[in-house]
N, CA and C of each residue as an Amber inpcrd file, in Angstrom:
protein
   528
  96.4260000 177.3990000 122.3520000  96.1900000 176.0230000 123.2720000
  94.8430000 176.4250000 124.4150000  94.3980000 175.0080000 124.3920000
  92.6330000 175.4150000 124.8980000  93.3680000 174.3560000 126.5750000
  92.8130000 174.9590000 127.6730000  92.4430000 174.5890000 128.5770000
  91.5400000 174.0490000 129.4730000  91.2620000 173.1370000 129.6900000
  90.2940000 171.8280000 130.3650000  89.8960000 171.7830000 131.6190000
  89.4210000 171.8640000 132.4500000  89.0260000 171.9910000 134.0240000
  89.2350000 170.3860000 134.2300000  89.3900000 169.5610000 133.2910000
  89.7930000 168.0870000 133.8310000  89.0460000 166.8520000 132.8120000
  89.9490000 165.7450000 132.3470000  89.7550000 164.4870000 132.2380000
  88.4910000 164.3640000 131.3770000  87.3140000 164.4230000 132.4650000
  85.9550000 164.3660000 131.9070000  85.6660000 165.1940000 130.7000000
  86.2810000 165.9860000 130.8070000  85.5560000 166.9300000 129.2530000
  86.7740000 165.9150000 128.0620000  87.6350000 164.9540000 128.1650000
  87.9270000 164.4910000 127.0440000  87.2570000 163.2180000 126.9510000
  86.4780000 162.5140000 127.6540000  85.8630000 161.3880000 127.7360000
  84.9790000 161.1960000 125.9640000  84.1430000 161.8740000 125.6520000
  83.6380000 161.8430000 124.2810000  84.3370000 162.1270000 123.0260000
  86.0860000 162.5530000 123.3220000  86.9430000 162.4480000 122.1480000
  87.5250000 161.5840000 121.8390000  87.5400000 160.2720000 122.9830000
  88.5040000 159.3790000 122.4020000  88.2910000 157.8420000 123.0240000
  88.1800000 156.8880000 122.3560000  87.5530000 155.5490000 122.2990000
  88.2170000 155.0830000 123.8740000  89.3390000 155.3310000 123.9820000
  90.2420000 154.3440000 124.8260000  91.0120000 155.7730000 125.9790000
  91.5170000 154.9870000 126.8270000  91.9210000 155.6860000 128.2010000
  92.9020000 154.3710000 128.6720000  94.3520000 154.8940000 128.6310000
  94.7750000 154.1810000 129.6410000  95.5080000 154.6250000 130.5270000
  95.5940000 154.6520000 131.8990000  95.7690000 155.6420000 133.2400000
  96.5480000 154.5820000 134.4440000  97.8820000 155.0900000 134.4920000
  98.5200000 154.9490000 135.4180000  97.7390000 154.7670000 136.6530000
  98.1860000 154.0240000 137.5610000  97.6190000 153.8480000 138.6620000
  98.4370000 154.8340000 139.8300000  99.5830000 154.3260000 140.3320000
 100.2030000 155.1950000 141.2330000 100.6940000 156.4350000 140.7530000
 100.5360000 157.2610000 141.5370000 100.0700000 158.9880000 141.3300000
  98.9470000 159.7820000 140.7240000  98.4350000 158.4740000 140.0090000
  97.1050000 159.4010000 139.1650000  96.1540000 158.7480000 140.0360000
  95.4730000 157.9120000 140.5580000  94.5020000 157.2850000 141.0140000
  94.8160000 157.1660000 142.3740000  95.9210000 157.2140000 142.9180000
  96.2320000 156.9920000 144.4040000  97.8710000 157.6840000 144.6160000
  97.8180000 157.8490000 145.8020000  99.3310000 157.6210000 146.5900000
  99.9980000 156.7820000 147.0390000  99.7060000 155.5580000 147.0980000
  99.4640000 154.6900000 148.2440000  98.3240000 154.5470000 149.1940000
  97.5370000 155.1300000 149.1260000  96.4170000 154.6360000 149.8510000
  95.2880000 154.8200000 149.2540000  93.8760000 155.4350000 149.6390000
  92.7270000 155.2690000 148.9300000  92.7640000 155.9560000 147.8010000
  91.4240000 155.1420000 146.7350000  91.3750000 156.6390000 145.5430000
  91.6120000 157.7240000 145.5890000  91.8120000 158.9280000 144.7810000
  92.1430000 159.9120000 145.6990000  90.4730000 160.5580000 144.5130000
  89.6580000 160.9100000 145.1630000  88.3450000 161.6620000 145.1210000
  87.6750000 161.8290000 143.2900000  88.9150000 162.9820000 143.2160000
  88.7040000 163.1780000 141.5560000  88.7840000 162.1800000 140.4230000
  89.7860000 160.9490000 140.8730000  90.1910000 160.1340000 140.1960000
  89.2640000 158.9440000 139.6740000  88.4470000 158.7970000 141.5690000
  87.0510000 158.1250000 141.3050000  86.1220000 158.8360000 140.3160000
  85.5470000 159.8340000 140.4850000  84.6510000 160.3000000 139.9420000
  85.2880000 160.2550000 138.4140000  86.5540000 160.4730000 137.6940000
  86.9840000 160.1570000 136.5760000  86.6800000 158.5510000 135.9780000
  87.2550000 157.8330000 136.9250000  87.0510000 156.6060000 136.3840000
  85.4420000 156.0250000 136.4590000  84.8420000 156.1130000 137.1140000
  82.9450000 155.8910000 136.8600000  82.2550000 157.1050000 136.0540000
  82.7860000 158.3190000 135.3330000  82.6140000 158.7550000 134.2840000
  82.8050000 157.8710000 133.1820000  84.2800000 157.3970000 132.9940000
  84.3910000 156.3370000 132.3380000  83.6540000 155.5060000 131.5670000
  83.2970000 154.9180000 132.5160000  82.5690000 153.4700000 132.8920000
  81.5170000 153.9270000 132.3320000  80.3210000 154.6750000 132.8870000
  79.0530000 155.4370000 132.0240000  79.0850000 155.7280000 130.7170000
  80.3760000 155.6250000 130.1100000  80.2760000 156.4970000 128.7570000
  80.8830000 155.2170000 127.8500000  80.8340000 153.8640000 128.8410000
  81.3110000 153.2200000 127.4380000  82.6160000 152.6150000 127.7370000
  83.5440000 153.2200000 128.0180000  85.2740000 153.7790000 127.9000000
  85.6080000 153.7390000 129.4690000  85.4460000 152.1720000 130.0100000
  85.9540000 151.8450000 131.0470000  87.6710000 152.0600000 131.1660000
  88.4460000 152.6780000 132.0580000  89.4330000 153.0130000 132.2880000
  90.1450000 151.7910000 132.2150000  91.7290000 151.5630000 131.3770000
  92.8050000 150.6750000 131.1220000  93.4520000 151.0010000 132.2460000
  93.2950000 150.2660000 133.0630000  94.5140000 150.5650000 134.3200000
  96.3510000 150.3180000 133.8060000  97.3430000 150.5720000 133.2940000
  98.5860000 150.2990000 133.4830000  99.3280000 150.3190000 134.7620000
 100.0560000 149.8900000 135.2570000 100.6450000 149.6480000 136.5350000
 102.4560000 149.2400000 136.1830000 103.3220000 149.3280000 136.6780000
 104.6150000 148.2950000 137.0310000 104.6090000 147.8510000 138.2740000
 103.3140000 147.4760000 138.6850000 103.0550000 146.8790000 140.0750000
 103.7060000 145.8030000 139.8390000 104.8350000 144.7790000 140.8880000
 105.9500000 143.6860000 140.8030000 104.3160000 142.1900000 141.2280000
 103.1420000 142.6820000 140.8830000 102.1390000 141.6830000 141.0800000
 101.2690000 141.6320000 140.2800000 100.3740000 140.1410000 140.5970000
  99.8200000 139.5900000 139.0100000  98.4430000 140.7050000 139.1410000
  97.8610000 140.4940000 138.0250000  96.6190000 140.9780000 138.0270000
  95.8980000 141.1150000 139.2820000  95.3520000 140.1210000 139.4040000
  94.1760000 139.5760000 140.3820000  94.3970000 139.9770000 141.5310000
  95.7590000 140.7330000 142.2530000  96.2490000 141.3910000 143.5700000
  96.1660000 142.5740000 143.2610000  95.9980000 143.6230000 142.3390000
  96.3080000 144.7440000 141.9560000  94.5450000 145.0570000 141.6980000
  93.3140000 144.3540000 141.2580000  92.6520000 144.2460000 141.1450000
  91.8680000 144.7520000 142.3850000  92.2740000 143.5430000 143.2680000
  92.0180000 143.5150000 144.5840000  91.9460000 144.4530000 145.3410000
  93.3040000 145.2330000 145.4150000  94.0830000 146.6270000 145.9670000
  92.8740000 147.4730000 145.3540000  92.3020000 147.5320000 144.2150000
  91.6430000 148.5180000 144.0070000  90.1720000 148.3340000 144.3880000
  89.5290000 147.9090000 144.3230000  88.4740000 147.4960000 144.8960000
  88.4720000 148.0070000 146.3760000  89.9560000 147.4880000 147.6060000
  89.8640000 148.0600000 148.7210000  90.3400000 149.0150000 148.8500000
  90.5000000 149.7670000 147.7570000  90.9970000 151.2540000 148.0650000
  89.9740000 152.1110000 147.8580000  88.6590000 150.9400000 147.0160000
  87.1840000 152.4250000 146.9300000  87.3950000 152.5020000 145.5710000
  87.4250000 151.5920000 144.7430000  86.6780000 151.4310000 143.2110000
  85.9630000 150.3940000 143.1650000  85.3110000 149.9550000 142.3240000
  83.7850000 149.3140000 142.1040000  84.6060000 148.4090000 141.3730000
  84.0800000 147.4360000 141.0480000  84.9600000 146.0280000 140.0400000
  84.0920000 146.8100000 138.7920000  83.4750000 147.3630000 138.4150000
  83.2240000 147.9280000 136.9630000  84.4090000 148.7800000 136.5810000
  84.8200000 149.5710000 137.4210000  85.8930000 150.1760000 137.4340000
  87.4230000 149.7640000 137.2360000  87.4290000 148.6040000 137.9980000
  88.7890000 147.8580000 137.8950000  88.8690000 146.8120000 137.4710000
  88.1810000 146.6550000 136.2230000  88.0220000 145.3710000 135.5000000
  89.5040000 145.1960000 134.3580000  89.6430000 146.3900000 133.8720000
  90.8090000 146.3540000 132.7010000  92.0450000 146.9920000 133.8240000
  93.1180000 145.4260000 133.7910000  94.2500000 146.2770000 134.3170000
  95.2570000 145.0720000 134.0580000  96.5440000 146.0250000 133.6980000
  97.6460000 145.4820000 133.2330000  98.7420000 145.9040000 134.1440000
  99.8390000 144.6710000 134.7430000 100.8250000 144.9810000 135.2620000
 101.8340000 144.5640000 134.8110000 103.0670000 145.3530000 135.4420000
 104.5330000 144.2310000 135.1570000 104.5300000 143.1010000 135.4810000
 103.9010000 143.1570000 137.0490000 104.2870000 141.8930000 137.5330000
 103.4840000 140.5190000 136.4980000 102.4370000 140.8520000 136.0360000
 101.6640000 139.8970000 135.4370000 102.0430000 139.5670000 134.0220000
 102.9040000 140.3640000 133.3920000 103.3010000 140.0870000 132.1470000
 105.2790000 139.2900000 132.2850000 105.3440000 139.9540000 134.0470000
 106.5130000 139.0480000 133.9220000 106.4460000 137.3970000 134.1470000
 105.4240000 137.7270000 135.0330000 104.2650000 136.0970000 135.1350000
 104.2500000 135.0350000 134.1080000 103.6270000 135.7660000 133.3180000
 103.3190000 135.4120000 131.5700000 104.5150000 134.9770000 131.2290000
 105.2510000 135.4970000 131.1330000 106.8670000 135.4830000 130.5360000
 107.5830000 134.2790000 131.0300000 107.8660000 133.9240000 132.3960000
 108.3220000 132.5190000 133.3870000 107.2050000 131.4330000 133.0470000
 105.9710000 131.6690000 132.6830000 105.0480000 130.6770000 132.4710000
 105.0180000 130.0080000 130.9220000 105.5530000 130.9550000 130.1560000
 106.1040000 130.3220000 128.7550000 107.5170000 129.5080000 128.6420000
 108.4110000 130.1610000 129.9040000 109.5200000 130.2340000 130.0850000
 110.3180000 129.4130000 128.5050000 110.6650000 130.0800000 128.1820000
 111.1900000 130.1060000 126.4460000 112.8380000 129.8500000 126.6030000
 112.9600000 130.0200000 127.8130000 114.3960000 129.5740000 128.0690000
 115.0500000 128.1030000 128.7520000 114.2050000 127.8520000 129.0060000
 114.3020000 126.1560000 129.7680000 115.0680000 126.6460000 131.6950000
 114.6230000 127.4260000 131.9450000 114.8260000 127.5940000 132.8740000
 114.4480000 126.5100000 134.5720000 115.0420000 126.2600000 134.8830000
 114.5830000 125.3000000 136.4960000 114.7690000 126.0410000 137.6330000
 115.4950000 126.6120000 138.0890000 115.2780000 127.3850000 139.6540000
 115.5480000 128.8030000 139.3690000 114.6070000 129.5480000 140.1730000
 114.8730000 131.4300000 139.7930000 115.3970000 131.4030000 141.5020000
 116.5620000 132.6440000 141.6580000 116.2180000 133.3980000 143.0160000
 115.7450000 134.3620000 142.5630000 115.0780000 134.4130000 143.7120000
 114.0630000 135.6570000 144.4050000 114.6320000 136.5030000 145.1620000
 114.8990000 137.4710000 144.2000000 115.3080000 138.7310000 145.0150000
 114.4230000 139.6590000 145.6000000 114.5560000 139.3910000 146.8040000
 113.4630000 140.3290000 147.8590000 112.3400000 140.3350000 147.5590000
 111.7970000 138.9350000 147.8840000 110.3090000 139.3110000 147.9530000
 109.5300000 140.2430000 148.3300000 108.3200000 140.7870000 148.1450000
 107.5800000 141.5270000 148.7510000 106.4340000 140.3540000 149.3860000
 105.6830000 140.7600000 150.2180000 103.8610000 140.5620000 150.8260000
 103.2920000 139.3590000 149.5300000 103.5680000 139.6690000 148.2190000
 102.8360000 139.4310000 147.3340000 103.5740000 138.5330000 146.2540000
 104.8130000 137.9550000 146.9710000 106.2590000 136.9740000 146.1990000
 105.5410000 135.9430000 145.6250000 104.7890000 135.0960000 146.7870000
 104.1590000 133.9940000 146.8280000 103.3040000 133.6630000 145.0000000
 102.5280000 134.4790000 145.3150000 101.1450000 134.9320000 144.1920000
 102.4700000 134.7890000 142.3870000 103.3830000 135.3230000 142.9110000
 104.4170000 135.5350000 141.5630000 104.5560000 133.7570000 141.0070000
 104.9880000 132.9040000 142.2890000 105.5550000 131.5720000 141.9660000
 104.3880000 130.5460000 141.6850000 103.2590000 131.1350000 142.0140000
 102.0300000 129.6060000 141.5470000 101.7450000 129.6290000 140.6150000
 102.0220000 128.6200000 140.2350000 101.5610000 127.6720000 138.6180000
 102.8670000 128.0800000 137.4840000 104.1170000 128.1570000 138.2660000
 105.0390000 128.4990000 136.8230000 105.9850000 127.1050000 137.2320000
 106.6190000 126.6010000 135.7090000 107.2930000 125.5700000 135.4140000
 108.3690000 125.5710000 136.1350000 108.8970000 126.1280000 137.5210000
 110.5070000 126.4230000 138.0720000 109.9630000 126.2560000 139.4840000
 111.0770000 125.9550000 140.1680000 111.3040000 126.4290000 141.5110000
 112.0580000 127.4430000 141.9010000 111.7380000 128.1130000 143.0410000
 112.3200000 129.4270000 143.7840000 113.1960000 129.2060000 144.6960000
 114.4400000 129.4710000 144.4870000 115.5150000 129.3170000 145.6040000
 115.7480000 130.7940000 146.3440000 116.5150000 131.1200000 147.4040000
 116.8340000 132.0450000 148.3040000 118.4000000 131.8600000 148.3420000
 118.7500000 130.9380000 147.3220000 120.4160000 130.9310000 147.1490000
 120.9460000 131.1270000 145.4890000 121.2510000 131.6260000 145.1860000
 122.0780000 132.4060000 144.3410000 122.7620000 131.4860000 143.3550000
 123.5650000 130.8770000 143.6460000 124.5360000 129.4640000 143.3270000
 123.6820000 128.2390000 142.4890000 122.0600000 128.2300000 143.5130000
 121.4930000 127.5150000 142.8970000 120.6370000 127.7690000 142.1610000
 120.4560000 128.7240000 140.9190000 119.4770000 129.2710000 140.5200000
 119.9250000 129.7180000 138.9630000 119.2260000 129.7310000 138.0310000
 119.5280000 129.4830000 136.3210000 119.1490000 131.1660000 135.9020000
 118.4870000 131.6270000 137.1470000 117.8470000 133.4830000 136.4890000
 117.7610000 133.3870000 138.2980000 117.4950000 135.0090000 137.9530000
 117.3420000 136.1200000 138.7500000 115.7110000 136.2850000 138.6990000
 114.4640000 136.4520000 139.7050000 113.5850000 137.2960000 140.2330000
 113.3540000 138.2680000 140.7600000 113.4730000 139.7220000 140.1860000
 113.6980000 140.9920000 140.6980000 112.0000000 141.3920000 141.1150000
 111.9500000 141.2110000 142.4130000 110.0800000 141.7140000 142.8340000
 110.0800000 143.0930000 143.3370000 111.4060000 143.2220000 144.0380000
 111.3800000 145.0450000 144.5500000 112.1550000 144.8630000 145.9800000
 112.2280000 145.5170000 146.6840000 113.1810000 145.7970000 147.7680000
 112.3270000 146.2450000 149.0100000 112.3420000 145.6790000 150.0410000
 111.6990000 146.4320000 151.2120000 111.3130000 147.5560000 151.3300000
 110.5410000 148.1880000 152.0360000 110.5930000 149.6980000 152.2720000
 111.6020000 149.8240000 153.3080000 112.1720000 148.7050000 154.6990000
 112.8530000 149.0650000 155.5970000 114.2520000 149.4330000 154.7640000
 114.5890000 149.3190000 153.8750000 116.1500000 149.3490000 153.6310000
 116.1310000 150.4910000 152.8440000 117.0290000 151.2200000 153.4360000
 117.7950000 152.4070000 152.8560000 118.8650000 152.2740000 152.1330000
 119.5240000 151.8330000 151.7940000 120.6920000 151.6690000 151.5210000
 121.2390000 150.5890000 150.2780000 121.2710000 150.1940000 149.2380000
 121.2820000 149.1150000 148.6440000 123.0830000 148.7260000 148.4130000
 123.7630000 149.2090000 149.8620000 125.1240000 148.5280000 149.5220000
 124.9370000 146.9180000 150.2330000 123.9430000 146.2560000 150.8620000
 123.6700000 145.2770000 151.5820000 123.3920000 144.5260000 150.4860000
 122.7070000 144.7130000 149.4760000 122.7640000 143.8170000 147.8090000
 123.9560000 143.5420000 147.7110000 125.2770000 144.0460000 147.3290000
 125.9040000 144.1800000 146.4690000 126.6790000 142.6670000 146.1870000
 126.6450000 141.7780000 147.5750000 127.3690000 140.7430000 147.5960000
 126.5170000 140.3250000 146.3850000 125.2670000 139.5700000 146.7610000
 124.1270000 138.7330000 145.4850000 124.5300000 139.1810000 144.1930000
 124.4940000 140.8710000 144.1240000 124.5300000 141.4630000 142.6780000
 125.9210000 141.0370000 142.5000000 127.1790000 140.7450000 143.0800000
 128.2120000 140.5450000 142.1230000 128.0490000 138.7330000 142.0440000
 127.4550000 138.0990000 142.6910000 127.3590000 136.5060000 142.8690000
 126.6850000 136.2550000 141.3700000 125.5980000 137.4890000 141.3020000
 124.7790000 137.2840000 139.7840000 125.6660000 137.6800000 139.1210000
 126.4140000 138.3240000 138.9430000 126.8660000 139.0620000 138.2090000
 127.9870000 138.1060000 137.4200000 129.0180000 137.2110000 138.5720000
 129.6420000 136.4640000 138.1340000 129.1180000 135.2400000 137.5470000
 127.7960000 134.8530000 137.7890000 127.7660000 133.8470000 137.6100000
 127.1350000 133.9100000 135.6520000 127.0070000 135.7650000 135.4750000
 126.2420000 136.0210000 133.8390000 124.6840000 135.6220000 134.0260000
 124.0110000 135.9040000 134.6810000 122.5560000 135.5010000 135.5080000
 122.0300000 136.7030000 135.1170000 120.6580000 135.4250000 133.7870000
 119.7420000 136.1950000 133.2490000 119.0090000 136.9520000 134.7620000
 118.4600000 138.1420000 134.3250000 117.3990000 138.8880000 135.5630000
 116.4230000 139.1230000 134.8250000 115.0520000 139.0490000 135.2190000
 113.3190000 139.1390000 135.2900000 113.2700000 140.2040000 136.2540000
 113.0250000 141.4820000 135.9660000 112.7030000 142.3450000 136.5030000
 111.2320000 142.6420000 136.8860000 110.1920000 142.6650000 137.3970000
 108.9870000 142.5050000 137.4730000 108.3710000 144.2590000 137.9880000
 109.6980000 145.0430000 138.6560000 109.4110000 146.3570000 139.4420000
 110.4170000 147.1740000 139.0320000 110.4890000 147.7240000 137.8530000
 111.7240000 148.8650000 137.5600000 112.0310000 149.6620000 138.1450000
 111.2880000 150.0120000 139.3980000 110.9820000 151.6670000 140.2180000
 112.2400000 151.4880000 140.7740000 113.3130000 152.7190000 141.0620000
 114.4220000 152.7540000 141.8060000 113.8850000 153.5300000 143.1460000
 112.6060000 154.4150000 142.7420000 112.2530000 155.2770000 144.5160000
 110.3280000 155.1150000 143.8620000 109.7210000 154.8350000 144.9290000
 108.5560000 154.7420000 144.9300000 108.0630000 155.9620000 146.1380000
 107.0880000 156.3500000 146.2850000 106.6360000 157.1170000 146.8390000
 104.8900000 156.2070000 147.5400000 105.1740000 156.5800000 148.9380000
 104.4730000 156.3080000 149.3520000 103.4720000 156.7960000 150.5090000
 102.6090000 157.4480000 149.7930000 102.0540000 158.5090000 150.9960000
 103.0840000 160.3030000 150.8410000 103.6920000 160.4000000 152.0530000
 104.6720000 161.3340000 152.2130000 105.9890000 161.1100000 152.3030000
 106.0850000 159.7790000 152.1360000 107.7690000 158.9900000 152.1440000
 108.0230000 158.5450000 150.5420000 109.2700000 158.3620000 150.7640000
 110.0700000 158.0530000 149.7850000 110.8210000 156.7740000 150.2810000
 110.7290000 155.5310000 149.2730000 111.4690000 154.8120000 149.4120000
 112.1810000 154.0670000 148.4060000 113.2900000 153.5840000 148.9720000
 114.2640000 153.0430000 147.5130000 113.6490000 151.8350000 146.6550000
């Protein structure tokens, strides 16, 4: 087995690089210095990184976050997120849903609703499906969600989950 000092050693060997964001490029804060250098080396080689994330956000929001954290536009041009995939699925609306129950929106939740062919409610009883975006970092225990989850189960409610994380590390803290 050959040891390499870093991923920049592999740039000439491959045509495409799929790179995770959280834990690879950053830990909830600024882009890690070595990660920034790697992204720049990939761009210079004509192989910009393709970022893949299970962020519950649209691509435009994640790209802005990457720029705010220190990447350049040419480094942050190719981003794929679970939030965008979920939004595209809801845009196609293959099951003709009319009302979605928003399960704990985060700061960018409104972006997830814009342009979709259905309305969103905070009333479980009024919904055809549930859109799970995430759990606020202030929540320490999931027991508070039990009544809503039971109501959803009672209705056999379909669920679209755009953030499958059970735990998220933000800096030195761990969140549900």
